[in-house]
Residue, then its C-alpha position, 0 to 999 in steps of 0.5 A: m500500500n505504501k508504494i501506491v500512496e507514494r505514487f499518488k504523492y508524486a502525481i499530486e506534486k507534479e499535478r499529474l492526477s487522472h480524472l478516474y481511478v479503479i481500485s480493484g481487489s477483494l480487500g474491502i476495508t483496505k480499499q476504503n482506507l486507501v482511498k481515504d488516505i489518497a483523498y486526504l493527500i489530494f485535499k491537503h495539497h490544496n488546503d490543509y487544516p487541523t480537522l481535515k483528517h477527521q472530516l475524511d475519516n467520517l466522509n463529511h468533507p464538503n468536496l467529497v461525495y461517497i456512494t455505497s449500494e442501495g440494497q444489492s446495487i448502485k442505482k441510477d438515481q445515485i449517479m444522477s444525484l452525483q451529477q447534480e451535486f457536481s454541477k453546483t458551484s462548490l463553497v470550498s475551493g480546491p478539487r472535488i472527489f467522488i468515490i463509488e464503493q462496489a462500483e461493479t454492482m452498478s445497474t446498467q442504467a447507473a453505469n450508463s449515467l456514469l459514462k455520460f457524467l465522465e464524458e461531460p466537460k468538467d474542470d481539471a479538479t474533478i477526480g473519481f475513484l471506483l472501488v471494485d471487488d471483481i474488475n471483470l464485472m466492470l464495463p470496459t467502456i468505463l475501464s478504458r477511461a480509468q487508471i487501474i490499481r490492483l491491490t491483489d497484485t502483490f499477494d498474487d505475485s507472491f502466491i504465484q511464485v510459491l506455486v512455481e517453486q512447487e514446480i507448477d509452470i507459470k501459466n498454471a500458477h496464474f490460473i490456479a492463483s485465480l481459483t485459490k490462495e491456499l497451497n494444499e488446495a492449489l496442489a490438489i487442483f493442479a493434480d485434478q484431471k478435470y482442471m487439466d481438461t479445463v486448461e486444454f479448453i482454454d488453450t484451444f480457445i487461445n489457438w482459435l484466436n490465431n485463426p478465428r475463421t474456423p468454427l468456434t461452436p465445436l469447442f463450446m459444445m465440448i466444454s458443455q458436454s465435459l463440464y456440464q456438472d462443473k459449472e464453476y469450471i465453465i465460469f473459470i474458462l469464461d473468466t480467463m477468456c475475459q482476462i485475456f481480452l482485458d489484457i488486450l484492452h490494457l495493451h491498447m491503453n499502454q497499461k500493465v497486463t495480468y497474463e504477462f506469460m502470454m505477452e507474445s500472443l497478446l501483442e499479436y492479438v492487439k494488431r488484429i483486435q481493436s479496443e472496441t472489439a475487445q470491449r464488446v467481447i468482454l461485455r458478452l462474456q460478462d453477461q454469459i457469466k451472470n446467466l450461468r449463475l442461474p438455472v439455465n440450459i448450459s448447452l444452449q447458452l454456450t452455443s449462443l455465446a460461441l456464435d456471438l464471439e465468432s461474429i464479434i471477433r471476425n467482424g470487429 
């Protein structure tokens, strides 16, 4: 966390802050404390006074709007209220900050309203922070406008290194680290034939991306037939596909990728797959992951997904 704070100190001093940040990671209270510390640095740089820290700890600074979910999601009305608040002239000089907790729970209407808000002309002193547990559930059109900070990177890297020391290759170390952070469970997964079959399906999809003119439906039919009783492994496959296209999107934006072990392939994909295409694929995969958590016909769902992915990737 100290490295992230130091990075923000430097950006504040050099006046190089972005308008939007996505802070991703499952450590909820850590994200909240981190964003309060960052907000304190930003406000302090412009106007320091004795009660500033106390105000931010209690989220009652006049230039701060903090949004949390109402029920199960962030509603459109909450984003509209944010827009209205920021359209008014502030009574306090200095930057204005908005923070949205569990931003991935935004309804479609709320997400679209936020996009509109982000596209509207604003002064340079408006800074947003989106706190998310699962970045794969965020709209790629929002991610493309943000600087992304992953709090889990350090821990994941350490665990991946532990798995590599257990003679698990780097690719499987990355994949397994997304499934568990417990060593014994990780070793059991690596020894499970069902997991190895799942990785073969992922490898087949990666190879298909090199020649997307061939049919994709047979692969998804095989996934359905082999894993129909293991829906979580199907979701894992789709999550991995989603991460590949997020990495393609991040390369277009000159940002760090997660799957560095397949950088050579990713660089080739970037030449053929535009950022808009990657965004459409991510959205389709996200919708499918949500659907699979419901009692649906897996075979029909995956067949439809295969046809959609073929069309999106071939036609751009």
